[in-house]
FILUM-555244 format. One record per residue (C-alpha): residue number from 0; residue in three letters; x, y, z. Coordinates in Angstrom, 1 decimal. Layout:
R  kollo  kolro       x       y       z
R    NUM    ALA       X       Y       Z
...
This chain:
R  kollo  kolro       x       y       z
R      0    MET    15.8    97.9   -62.2
R      1    ARG    15.1    96.1   -58.9
R      2    GLU    17.5    98.6   -57.0
R      3    TRP    15.7   101.7   -58.6
R      4    LEU    12.3   100.1   -57.4
R      5    ARG    13.6    99.5   -54.1
R      6    ARG    14.7   103.3   -54.0
R      7    ALA    11.5   104.3   -55.3
R      8    ARG     9.7   102.5   -52.7
R      9    ARG    12.0   104.2   -49.9
R     10    THR    11.6   107.5   -51.1
R     11    LEU     7.7   107.0   -51.3
R     12    ALA     7.6   105.5   -47.8
R     13    ALA     9.6   108.5   -46.5
R     14    LEU     7.5   110.9   -48.2
R     15    VAL     4.3   109.2   -46.7
R     16    LEU     5.6   109.4   -43.2
R     17    ALA     6.9   113.0   -43.7
R     18    LEU     3.3   114.0   -44.6
R     19    VAL     1.7   112.0   -41.7
R     20    ALA     4.1   113.8   -39.3
R     21    VAL     3.4   117.2   -40.8
R     22    SER    -0.3   116.8   -40.8
R     23    ILE    -0.3   115.6   -37.1
R     24    GLY     1.9   118.5   -36.0
R     25    TRP    -0.2   121.1   -37.8
R     26    VAL    -3.4   119.5   -36.3
R     27    MET    -2.0   119.8   -32.8
R     28    LEU    -0.8   123.2   -33.4
R     29    TYR    -4.2   124.3   -34.3
R     30    ARG    -5.5   122.5   -31.0
R     31    VAL    -4.2   125.4   -29.1
R     32    VAL    -3.6   128.3   -31.8
R     33    PRO    -6.3   130.0   -33.6
R     34    PRO    -6.1   129.2   -37.5
R     35    PRO    -5.1   132.5   -38.8
R     36    VAL    -6.3   132.2   -42.4
R     37    THR    -7.7   129.5   -44.6
R     38    ALA    -7.4   128.7   -48.1
R     39    LEU   -11.0   129.9   -49.1
R     40    MET   -10.1   133.3   -47.3
R     41    LEU    -7.0   133.4   -49.5
R     42    LEU    -9.1   132.7   -52.7
R     43    ARG   -11.9   135.1   -51.8
R     44    ALA    -9.2   137.8   -51.3
R     45    ALA    -7.7   137.0   -54.4
R     46    ALA   -11.0   137.7   -56.1
R     47    GLY   -11.3   141.0   -54.3
R     48    ALA   -13.2   140.2   -51.3
R     49    GLY   -11.7   141.5   -48.0
R     50    ILE   -11.0   139.4   -44.8
R     51    ASP   -13.1   140.2   -41.9
R     52    HIS   -12.1   137.6   -39.3
R     53    THR   -11.9   138.0   -35.4
R     54    PRO   -11.4   134.6   -33.7
R     55    VAL   -13.0   134.4   -30.3
R     56    PRO   -12.9   131.4   -27.7
R     57    LEU   -16.3   129.4   -27.5
R     58    ASP   -17.2   131.1   -24.4
R     59    ALA   -17.3   134.3   -26.2
R     60    VAL   -20.2   132.9   -28.5
R     61    SER   -24.0   132.9   -27.6
R     62    PRO   -25.2   129.3   -26.5
R     63    HIS   -27.9   130.0   -29.1
R     64    LEU   -25.6   130.0   -32.1
R     65    VAL   -24.0   126.7   -30.9
R     66    ARG   -27.2   125.0   -30.7
R     67    ALA   -28.4   126.6   -33.9
R     68    VAL   -25.4   125.2   -35.7
R     69    ILE   -25.8   121.7   -34.3
R     70    ALA   -29.5   121.8   -35.1
R     71    SER   -29.1   123.0   -38.7
R     72    GLU   -25.7   121.4   -39.7
R     73    ASP   -25.1   118.0   -37.5
R     74    SER   -27.5   117.1   -35.0
R     75    ARG   -25.5   114.1   -33.9
R     76    PHE   -22.2   115.9   -33.7
R     77    CYS   -21.9   114.9   -30.0
R     78    ARG   -22.8   111.2   -30.8
R     79    HIS   -20.4   110.4   -33.8
R     80    GLY   -17.0   110.0   -34.3
R     81    GLY   -16.4   112.7   -37.4
R     82    PHE   -18.6   110.6   -39.6
R     83    ASP   -22.6   110.4   -39.6
R     84    VAL   -22.7   106.8   -41.0
R     85    PRO   -26.6   106.7   -41.5
R     86    ALA   -26.6   110.3   -43.0
R     87    ILE   -23.9   109.2   -45.4
R     88    ARG   -25.9   106.1   -46.2
R     89    ALA   -28.9   108.1   -46.9
R     90    ALA   -27.2   110.6   -49.0
R     91    LEU   -25.7   107.9   -51.0
R     92    ALA   -29.1   106.4   -51.7
R     93    GLY   -30.3   109.8   -52.6
R     94    ASN   -27.5   110.2   -54.9
R     95    ARG   -28.3   107.1   -56.7
R     96    GLU   -32.0   108.3   -57.1
R     97    GLY   -30.8   111.6   -58.8
R     98    GLY   -30.2   113.6   -55.5
R     99    GLY   -27.3   115.3   -54.1
R    100    LEU   -25.0   114.5   -51.1
R    101    ARG   -26.4   117.5   -49.0
R    102    GLY   -26.6   116.3   -45.3
R    103    ALA   -23.7   113.7   -45.4
R    104    SER   -21.1   116.3   -44.1
R    105    THR   -20.8   116.7   -40.5
R    106    ILE   -19.3   119.7   -38.5
R    107    SER   -16.2   117.8   -38.2
R    108    MET   -15.6   117.1   -41.8
R    109    GLN   -16.4   120.7   -42.7
R    110    THR   -13.8   121.9   -40.1
R    111    ALA   -11.2   119.6   -41.5
R    112    LYS   -12.2   121.0   -45.0
R    113    ASN   -12.2   124.8   -44.2
R    114    VAL    -9.0   124.6   -42.0
R    115    PHE    -6.7   122.4   -43.7
R    116    LEU    -7.7   122.0   -47.1
R    117    TRP    -8.9   123.7   -50.3
R    118    PRO   -12.3   124.1   -51.9
R    119    ASP   -12.9   121.3   -54.5
R    120    ARG   -14.9   118.1   -55.0
R    121    THR   -12.0   115.9   -56.3
R    122    TRP   -11.3   112.3   -54.7
R    123    LEU    -8.0   113.6   -53.6
R    124    ARG    -9.4   116.4   -51.6
R    125    LYS   -12.3   114.2   -50.1
R    126    GLY    -9.6   111.6   -49.0
R    127    ALA    -7.5   114.2   -47.4
R    128    GLU   -10.6   115.4   -45.6
R    129    ALA   -11.4   112.1   -44.2
R    130    TRP    -7.6   111.9   -42.9
R    131    PHE    -8.1   115.2   -41.2
R    132    THR   -11.3   114.5   -39.9
R    133    LEU   -10.0   111.5   -38.3
R    134    LEU    -7.2   113.5   -36.8
R    135    ILE    -9.2   116.2   -35.2
R    136    GLU   -11.6   113.7   -33.8
R    137    THR    -8.8   111.9   -32.3
R    138    LEU    -6.8   114.7   -31.2
R    139    TRP    -9.1   117.8   -30.2
R    140    PRO   -12.0   117.7   -27.9
R    141    LYS   -15.4   118.0   -29.5
R    142    ALA   -15.7   121.7   -28.1
R    143    ARG   -12.3   122.7   -29.9
R    144    ILE   -13.9   121.5   -33.3
R    145    LEU   -16.9   123.5   -32.9
R    146    GLU   -14.9   126.5   -31.5
R    147    VAL   -12.8   126.7   -34.6
R    148    TYR   -15.8   125.5   -37.1
R    149    LEU   -17.5   128.8   -35.6
R    150    ASN   -14.2   130.8   -36.0
R    151    VAL   -13.7   130.1   -39.8
R    152    ALA   -17.1   129.4   -41.4
R    153    GLU   -17.9   131.8   -44.0
R    154    TRP   -21.0   134.1   -43.3
R    155    GLY   -21.0   136.5   -46.2
R    156    ASP   -18.7   137.9   -48.6
R    157    GLY   -15.3   138.4   -46.9
R    158    ILE   -17.0   137.6   -43.5
R    159    TYR   -15.6   134.6   -41.6
R    160    GLY   -16.2   133.5   -38.1
R    161    ALA   -19.2   134.0   -35.4
R    162    GLU   -17.7   137.3   -34.2
R    163    ALA   -17.4   139.1   -37.5
R    164    ALA   -20.7   137.6   -38.7
R    165    ALA   -22.6   138.9   -35.6
R    166    ARG   -21.1   142.3   -35.9
R    167    ALA   -21.7   142.5   -39.5
R    168    HIS   -25.2   141.3   -39.8
R    169    PHE   -26.6   142.5   -36.2
R    170    GLY   -24.1   145.2   -35.1
R    171    LYS   -23.3   143.0   -31.9
R    172    PRO   -20.7   140.6   -30.6
R    173    ALA   -21.3   136.8   -30.9
R    174    ALA   -21.7   136.6   -27.4
R    175    GLU   -24.9   138.7   -27.4
R    176    LEU   -26.9   136.9   -30.2
R    177    GLY   -30.4   136.0   -29.4
R    178    ASP   -31.9   132.8   -30.6
R    179    ARG   -33.8   134.3   -33.7
R    180    GLU   -30.3   135.7   -35.0
R    181    ALA   -28.5   132.7   -34.1
R    182    ALA   -31.0   130.7   -36.3
R    183    LEU   -30.8   133.2   -39.1
R    184    LEU   -27.1   132.7   -39.2
R    185    ALA   -27.1   129.1   -39.1
R    186    VAL   -29.7   129.1   -41.9
R    187    VAL   -27.3   130.8   -44.3
R    188    LEU   -24.3   128.6   -43.8
R    189    PRO   -25.0   126.5   -46.9
R    190    SER   -25.0   129.5   -49.1
R    191    PRO   -23.6   132.6   -47.2
R    192    ARG   -22.9   134.5   -50.4
R    193    SER   -26.4   134.2   -51.7
R    194    TRP   -28.5   134.3   -48.6
R    195    SER   -28.4   137.0   -45.8
R    196    ALA   -29.1   136.6   -42.2
R    197    SER   -29.7   140.2   -41.5
R    198    GLN   -31.7   140.6   -44.7
R    199    PRO   -33.7   137.3   -44.9
R    200    GLY   -35.8   136.2   -47.7
R    201    PRO   -38.7   134.1   -47.3
R    202    TYR   -36.8   130.8   -47.5
R    203    VAL   -34.3   132.0   -44.8
R    204    SER   -36.9   133.2   -42.6
R    205    ARG   -39.2   130.3   -42.8
R    206    ARG   -36.3   127.9   -42.3
R    207    SER   -35.1   130.0   -39.3
R    208    GLY   -38.4   129.3   -37.7
R    209    VAL   -37.7   125.7   -38.1
R    210    ILE   -34.3   125.9   -36.8
R    211    ARG   -35.5   127.5   -33.6
R    212    GLN   -37.7   124.4   -33.0
R    213    ARG   -34.9   122.2   -33.4
R    214    MET   -32.7   124.3   -31.0
R    215    ALA   -35.2   123.8   -28.4
R    216    ILE   -34.8   119.9   -28.9
R    217    VAL   -31.0   120.3   -29.0
R    218    ALA   -31.1   121.8   -25.4
R    219    ARG   -34.1   119.2   -24.2
R    220    ASP   -32.2   116.3   -25.2
R    221    ARG   -28.8   117.4   -24.5
R    222    LEU   -27.4   116.9   -27.9
R    223    ASP   -24.7   119.6   -27.0
R    224    ASP   -23.6   117.8   -24.1
R    225    CYS   -20.0   117.1   -25.6
R    226    VAL   -19.5   121.0   -25.7
R    227    TRP   -21.0   121.7   -22.1
R    228    PRO   -20.8   118.4   -20.2
R    229    ASP   -22.0   120.2   -17.0
R    230    GLY   -24.8   122.1   -19.0
R    231    ALA   -24.8   125.1   -21.1
R    232    PRO   -24.4   128.6   -19.9
R    233    THR   -27.0   131.2   -19.6
R    234    ALA   -27.9   132.5   -23.1
R    235    PRO   -28.6   136.3   -23.6
R    236    GLY   -32.2   137.6   -23.6
R    237    ARG   -35.2   135.6   -23.3
R    238    PRO   -36.5   133.1   -26.0
R    239    GLY   -37.8   134.9   -29.0
R    240    SER   -35.6   138.1   -28.4
R    241    GLY   -33.1   139.1   -30.8
């Protein structure tokens, strides 16, 4: 029995080391190679949706959209190491009072989940999400994390990534999005199959106005400085255009 236990421990240790090595190699690969597909894309495709997905580099995405996503999803993106501890504490407190955990998930966590994992709410998935979040925060620059996030985020039934979203909703490339269009796209991220950026209802329209105000704060306070250390490139159009 003791010999069997020793062999089981060695096998388990070898399996864990193999999983660690594979996960690190996978993350390093996607540091330079665009993720071609995600588990969510495959699940949606199996259910009958298509896959409209055109990865583009970050410099082919309007600075308006970068700021809108930071303003809407994770204003401390450039300040935390993958986990926004104050937001997590506040979300847990809200959960104890009967609320949900909305607001605790950072852009880094969402990127880890979207790219490397499957969509569910089990503790196993959450543990794997934490591990991959640590890996991408360690092995990728922040700009790469945001670039990958913008390229795999769901923006409608079968629509993935900023380029496909911009063309599907506004008939233009992601580089040409104005601040209003960017804010509308950011608003629908939590529920992209229920809300529409191109045909916004009252809530989406109202919320996009709030996001535009927050985008100005992101620019003023340089909350995007991990993406553009030397300052943001010139955004298309004048404020309010688009």
